[in-house]
Phi, psi and omega in degrees: 000316181294321179297318179296320179296320178297319180297318178296320179297318179294321179296316178298318179296320179296317178296320179296315179297319179297316180296317179293321179296322178296320179293322177297320178298312179298317181296320178296319178297318180295316180299323179297332182287353175299328183232351183240124179287130178296132182282335178197168176241165177300319180295316180299316181295321180292323177293317179298319179293320179299315180294323179295318181286316186282323187238358178069025179223149179258106184251119178201100177252116183197143174214116181291136171228143182290163186308314181295341182270012175249127183307136176298334178296321179291320177300314179296317183296316182294318178295316180299323184276321190259329191194078187299333181265018186308316185288342184255326188282168182262019176124331184228134173257097187295323179296319179294321177296320180294317178296320179295320180297316180296317179295322180292324177298316179294320180295319179293320178296318179296316179297322179295319179296317180296322179290326177294320177295321179294321180293332180280349179296136185267341183241156180297330182295331181266345184291143179230161176293150179303141179268130178261137178291135176271107186269148177244158180248155176240025185283143173281172176301319180294320177295317178299320179294318179302315180296312184293324183293317194233343195246162176279176188267355184290155180255115172201168185293325180296316180293321179295321178296317178295322177300318179299315181298315180294324177301314180293327175297314179300314183293326182281337188255325186247145173290159182303320181300319180291321177300314180293323179298313180294319179300309184293338179271350185234348184292149182282134177234022181153173183294113182074014183241122186226140173091156186296320183295313179296321180293317180299319181286324180292310190266337185230005176053041178211180179270164178298330182289335187257008180294131176273178183301315184289316179298320179296317180297321179296320177294319180297322180297331183287339192300323180296331183212066187297325180293330178281316185284337181295339179285332180220069184292345180249023181294164179298323180296312181300316180297315181293316180293324179297322178297320178295314180298316181300323180293335182270346191297325183294338182270000186271136172272128180251127180291000000 
């Protein structure tokens, strides 16, 4: 019994040391970003690998540009669309997370009800494909950056907890301007397309520095679902949503 207890104690100590070592590793990586631009993110590498395996091609369009070379209109548009309180919060918007959780609970409940009705259908004519709940996120720009830089894409409490820790590391170590600069240079804007410069040239045939208010708003609207919107970047939804974002841009604080 005593030997078993000692083994469990050693295992627990080993797990604790491993967990702490991982946090030290993440913190060191974040601290390095004060002066060194990240060459790639975990999300970018996983996407490149997915495309290579699934389609036999290596797709990666990206060009780093420094903060002053990104249009202030794009900075305003992205903050207005993705995280209006970016300049004030400490990394997490708890109210936004709570609202997203409540909406997701309702969406999952609705999808479950629809699937139960479909399962009760007796004939093939009435049967339908399973309905998937459309989930929304309440993540800030800093949380999105934390996830994209270091973490995998699965949804679970352990990953969310690690995302929170990295978010606080980013906020404690880097100024807001640097966080936004890294985010805008690495965020996905289409399949294999990353960063403001590549997106500006793909969709608007110009540089990130020369984006006007409407073009910037259109790019910002794409961020929640870039793979979907890249197929129809001039759709009525994108145009309408861009007009809403553009109207909010003047009220946004840019670091």
